C-alpha positions in Angstrom: 0.0 0.0 0.0 1.2 3.5 -0.8 0.8 6.4 1.5 1.0 10.1 1.1 1.3 13.2 3.4 -1.9 14.1 5.3 -3.2 10.5 5.0 -4.9 9.2 8.2 -3.4 5.9 9.3 -4.0 3.4 12.1 -0.9 2.1 14.0 -0.4 -1.7 14.0 2.9 -1.8 16.1 1.7 -3.5 19.3 4.5 -2.1 21.6 3.8 1.5 20.5 2.1 3.9 22.8 -0.2 4.8 19.9 -1.2 1.2 19.1 -4.6 1.1 17.4 -4.7 4.9 17.4 -5.2 7.1 14.3 -2.6 9.7 13.3 -1.7 11.8 10.3 1.3 11.2 8.1 3.6 14.3 8.2 6.5 13.0 6.1 7.8 10.0 4.2 11.5 9.5 3.7 12.2 7.9 0.2 15.6 6.6 1.2 15.8 2.8 0.9 18.1 2.7 3.9 15.5 4.0 6.4 14.1 1.4 8.7 11.1 3.6 9.8 10.6 6.1 7.0 7.1 7.3 7.9 6.6 10.1 10.5 3.1 10.2 12.0 1.6 12.9 14.2 -1.0 12.3 16.8 -3.4 14.5 18.8 -2.5 13.1 22.1 1.0 13.2 23.6 3.2 10.4 25.1 4.3 12.1 28.3 6.7 9.2 29.1 8.8 9.9 26.0 11.0 12.7 27.5 11.4 12.6 31.2 11.3 16.2 32.7 10.2 17.8 29.4 6.9 19.5 29.3 4.5 18.4 26.6 6.1 15.0 25.7 6.1 13.7 22.1 3.3 13.7 19.6 5.1 12.2 16.7 6.8 8.8 16.0 8.3 7.0 13.1 6.9 3.7 11.6 7.6 1.3 8.8 4.9 1.0 6.1 4.1 -2.5 7.3 3.1 -1.1 10.7 0.4 1.2 9.2 -3.0 0.7 7.7 -5.3 3.3 6.1 -7.9 4.7 8.4 -11.3 6.1 7.4 -11.1 9.9 7.2 
């Protein structure tokens, strides 16, 4: 499956904080060497990502196999 910027996707990586959540693709790296080329942005933050930093993280990188298209 091919994805593009602004597509809504569901996360399939079970160990991810955002497992089964829907996010929006913000960038896709075309380099064949990238293990996790797709950057996805979420509405909710993972406050555990950076200890002592206000706000936490609301983006993460995934492989194409760890994503599925979500209904917009």
